[in-house]
C-alpha positions, 0 to 999 in steps of 0.5 A: 083858334089861330085860323080866326086870327087870320080873318080879314078885317070887316070895317076899322074906325077911330075910337077911344080905348077905354079898357084893355084887360085879360078876358076871362070868359072862356072865349079862346081869346086873352084879351077884352075892350071896351071900345067908346064912339060917341054914343056908343060904348061895346066890348070887342076881344082881341088877342093884342096886348095891353100897352102901357102908357099915361094917355088915353088910346084913340087908336083906328081898330080894324074889327070883325065878327067872329061866331060861336066863340063861347056859348053864351053868344053866337058872336062877338067883335073881335080886333085883329089889329090896331093903328095909333092915330096921328092928331086925332081928336079926343072930344067927338070919341067921348062917350055921352052915354049914361050922362044925366046932364048932359055935360060931355055933349055940352063940352062938345059944343062949348069946344065947338064955338073956339075959332082959334084951331090951336086952342081947340088942339090944345083942348083935345090933347089935355083930354087924352091925358089918363087922369083928365079923361078918367076923373074930369066927370067925377071929380068934384069942384070943391070939398064944401063949397061950391058944385062939392059933388061928383061930377061937380068939376065938369059942371063948373067949369063947363057953366063958366066956358057957356058963360064966357061963350056968350060974353058980348062986345068982345073980340074973338080972340079974348072969347077964345081964350077965355072959353079955354081958360075956363073949361080948364082953370080947375084942372089941378083939383083932379089930382086934389080930390077924389071920391073921398075928399083929398087923394094921395096928390094932395101934397102937390098943393094943385087946385085946392080951393 
């Protein structure tokens, strides 16, 4: 297997590193990754140890195809090395797979209507936070009021941002701030609402209805 590590990479690209954990597959490669790029989400293997961080990594990964590492597949992608990219935009890399309400694409579309680049960069930065990236799409907007269902926070926030983007007779600056505020005005609820109601973060008093 040492010879496999020295195989040059076939290609490189930026992706969201969704998971990075022990493989336990009998491949001889210790770690498994889940990588996302827009509509694509797939597995790869690596010798690179997981990195502990509060942010979602968006590295440039260098990948090669290795044949016959295990009996259950003929080849698999192997990440030979990765580089953390600076100022990489998060939103284009968020997966749109398995999104029946089309919320991810609607988020991307409404952020494109913001003209102020610093605001766009700020929203991208917010979505690199692990809690936001993981739970914005599953958190309810309330417990028993509006959008009180899994994914309600994303649906409510994006609906408000879309309305803000359509507001007539306002300056581009006001529209930009209205869109950004609408997307993030309830972001603290991620720390309060879990799948079974309030999480252990409820004592923070953030985002309660």
